C-alpha positions in Angstrom: 92.9 158.8 141.8 90.8 157.6 138.8 91.9 154.4 137.0 92.6 156.5 133.9 94.9 158.8 135.8 96.7 155.9 137.5 97.4 154.1 134.2 98.4 157.3 132.4 100.7 158.6 135.2 102.3 155.2 135.7 102.9 154.7 132.0 104.4 158.2 131.6 106.6 157.8 134.7 108.0 154.6 133.2 108.5 156.2 129.8 106.2 153.8 128.0 104.2 154.7 125.0 100.5 153.7 124.8 101.5 151.3 122.0 104.3 149.6 124.1 101.9 149.2 127.0 99.2 147.8 124.8 101.7 145.2 123.3 102.8 144.2 126.8 99.2 143.8 128.0 97.9 142.1 124.9 95.5 144.8 123.9 95.4 147.6 121.4 96.8 151.2 121.6 93.3 152.4 120.9 91.9 150.6 123.9 94.6 152.1 126.2 93.9 155.5 124.8 90.2 155.2 125.4 90.9 154.2 129.0 93.4 156.9 129.6 91.0 159.6 128.2 88.2 158.3 130.5 86.0 157.3 127.6 85.9 153.7 129.0 86.0 152.8 132.6 88.1 149.6 133.0 87.1 146.7 135.1 89.5 145.9 138.0 90.7 142.9 136.0 91.7 145.2 133.1 93.3 147.7 135.4 95.3 145.0 137.0 96.4 143.5 133.7 97.6 147.0 132.5 99.4 147.7 135.8 101.0 144.2 135.8 102.2 144.8 132.3 104.0 147.9 133.7 105.5 145.8 136.5 103.2 147.2 139.2 100.3 145.7 141.1 97.3 147.8 142.1 95.9 147.4 145.6 92.4 147.9 146.8 91.5 149.2 150.3 88.4 150.5 152.0 87.5 152.9 154.7 84.3 153.4 156.6 82.3 156.4 155.3 81.3 159.0 157.9 77.7 158.4 158.7 75.1 159.4 161.3 74.0 155.7 161.5 75.5 153.9 164.4 75.7 150.0 164.5 73.2 149.8 167.4 70.6 151.8 165.5 71.2 149.8 162.3 70.8 146.5 164.3 67.5 147.7 165.8 66.2 148.8 162.4 67.0 145.4 160.9 65.1 143.6 163.7 61.9 145.3 162.5 59.7 143.5 160.1 59.5 144.9 156.5 56.0 146.2 157.3 57.3 148.0 160.4 60.2 149.6 158.5 57.8 150.7 155.7 55.4 152.3 158.2 58.3 154.1 159.9 59.6 155.3 156.5 56.1 156.6 155.6 55.8 158.4 158.9 59.2 160.1 158.4 58.1 161.0 154.8 54.9 162.6 156.1 56.8 164.6 158.7 59.3 165.8 156.1 56.3 166.9 153.9 54.8 168.8 156.9 58.1 170.5 157.6 58.6 171.5 154.0 55.1 173.0 153.9 55.7 174.9 157.1 58.9 176.3 155.6 57.1 177.5 152.5 54.3 179.0 154.5 56.8 180.9 156.8 58.7 182.3 153.7 55.4 183.4 152.1 54.3 185.1 155.3 57.6 187.0 155.6 
């Protein structure tokens, strides 16, 4: 859920107007409106202040993103020198270019 949706849905659920929320939070109705419409992305501090003004506290959490990189591979990569990592990246880039050219040639030949 976006911050704008969280603020708007909480405010509506509690039956508060934008003006009343703004007064409680020490800001303006226009500022609340801009946030709720998604014109302004609030900082976490601003989000927290608005939520606290409504008697609720936002919580943050995190989850690991799915990735093909495993911790052992990442550790081995980080043990390389910057020069070794650059050389490896360039070799992968060259290979990707060769594969792209091969694909274009195969499509043109078909």
